[in-house]
C-alpha positions, 0 to 999 in steps of 0.5 A: 438450690438456695445459696443458704443451705438449711441443715440439721444435726441428729444425735447430740452426744459425742461428736454431735455438738461439735458438728452442730457448732461447726455447721452453725459457724460455716458461711452459707449454712443455716442450722435449723435444729438438732434432734436426739432421743434424749430431748434434754441433750438436744435442748442443751445444744439447741439452747447454746446455738439458738435453734430448735430441739426435737426428740424425733428425727422425723420431726427435724427432717420435716423442717424443709432441710437441704442436708442433715448430719447423722451423728447417732449410734451405729445401729440407728444409721440405716433408718435415719439415713434412709428416711432423710434420703427419701425426703430428698435430703443430703446425708452426712453419716458418721462412721461406722456406716452400719452393722450389716452390708444390707444396711449399707445397701439400703442407705446407698440405694435410697441416696441414689434413687433420690439423687442426694449425696451420701458422705461418710465421716472418715474425717482423717481423709481431711487431715493435711498429713494424710492428704499429703501422703496420698498425693505422694503415693499417687505421684509415685514417690514410693514407687509401686505400692507393696505395703500399707499398715496401721495400728490403733491401740487404746484402753476402753472407749466411753460406753455412751448413753445407755452403754450401747458401746458395750454391745457388739450388736449395736456398735460392731466392736472396737473397730468403730474407732479404728475404722478411721485407720481401716478407711485410710488403709483402703484409700491407699491400697485400693480393692481388697481380694482376701482377708485373714483375720484374728480376734480375741474376747473375754478380758472384760465381763460386761461386754461381748466386744473383742479385746483385739482385732487384727486384719491382714488384707491382700489387695488386688494390686498385689500389695499387703495391708494390715490393721491392728486394733484393740481396747486392752492397750491403755498405754496407747499406740497409733501408727501408719505407714506405706512402703513401695519399690522406691521407699517408705513413708511413716506418719507422725501425726504430731510432726509430719512425714518421715520419708526413707528411700531404698537408696539411703536418702531420707527426708522429714516433711512437716505438715499443718495441724490436723485440728481443722479436719472436721471443719474441712470435711463438713465444708466439703460435704456442703459443697457437694450438696450445692454442686451435686458432686460425689462426696469423698468418702461416699457410701460405697467407701463406708460399705467397703470398710464394713465388708473388710471388718465382717470378713475379719471376724468371719476369718477369725471364727472359721480359722481360714482366709476369706475371699471378697466380695462376701 
C-alpha cells in the first residue's frame, strides 16, 4: 500500500466536517472528496478543503480510495459500509453501528470477506481519562471488578436534517448518544450474560423515541453494570465509575480520576485534555489501514453495544430479564 492513504468522508452534517478537516490535516492522508445526499452540504465542506464533492456515496467510493469515514444517519450505515468493504475500502463507521443485529452482521461479514478493517466511532476510548481508567482496571488497582456505572442525561438532541433523529426506526433512540457510555461500560465490564431494562415514552408528541432508558447488566465475570440515559433532563448529568474488591475510581471529565480505597486512602489524578480524542482515534484507524491491525473498537464491539440496547428495550416491553445472546 502506498505511503499516502487516499480517503473520503460520507456525510457532511454533524461530525462529518470535523472528521474531514482532521483527515485533511493528518500526515500521510490525502482527502480525495466528500459526499452527502444534500449536495450543497458536501460542496460547502469540499470548497473549504479544496476537494471533490459528490451527492452519491458510490461515486466517491469509485475514486480509488484506501479508506472511508461513514458519518451518516444510523439507518444508512449498512448499505454504505457494505458497499465500501466490497470495494476493498477500509471503513470507519460512526456510532451507533446500525439499527438491527443483522445489519451489523452484514457489515462485519463484508469487512472480513474483503480483508479490510472496520472501526467504530466510540471516540471516548481515545480520551486520556478513560485510557488511564482502563489501564488501572487491568492492572488490578481496584481489585476484582464488581461494578461499572454510567449516567448521561440531557435535553433533546438536535433533530438533524430531515428530522431523522425524531424517528426510532432511523436512529434507534436517545441511546445514539449514550452508546458512548454503553461502550465504555462494556469495555470495562466484558461479556454481558443478561439485561434488565426499563424505558418510558410520551413526553414529546413529535417523536416515538424514549424519554428515559435504563439498562442494568449482569456480566459473565459476576460484576454488575448500569447505564442511565434520557432526553428529559435539560439540567444535564454525566458520570462514570468503577468499583471492585480494593476500592473505586470515579471520573470527572474536567479534572481527572478520584480514587478511593476500602482501606481509607484517597488520591486524585489529573489527566490531559480530552479534546484530541477524535484526532487520536482517526490516526489509529489510518494506522490500522496501513498495518492490517485489528482496530479498537471494531465491528464486534459495535454489535455488542447494539445487542445490549435491543435487550434493554425487549426487557422493558416484556417486563422480564433478557438473557444474552439474543
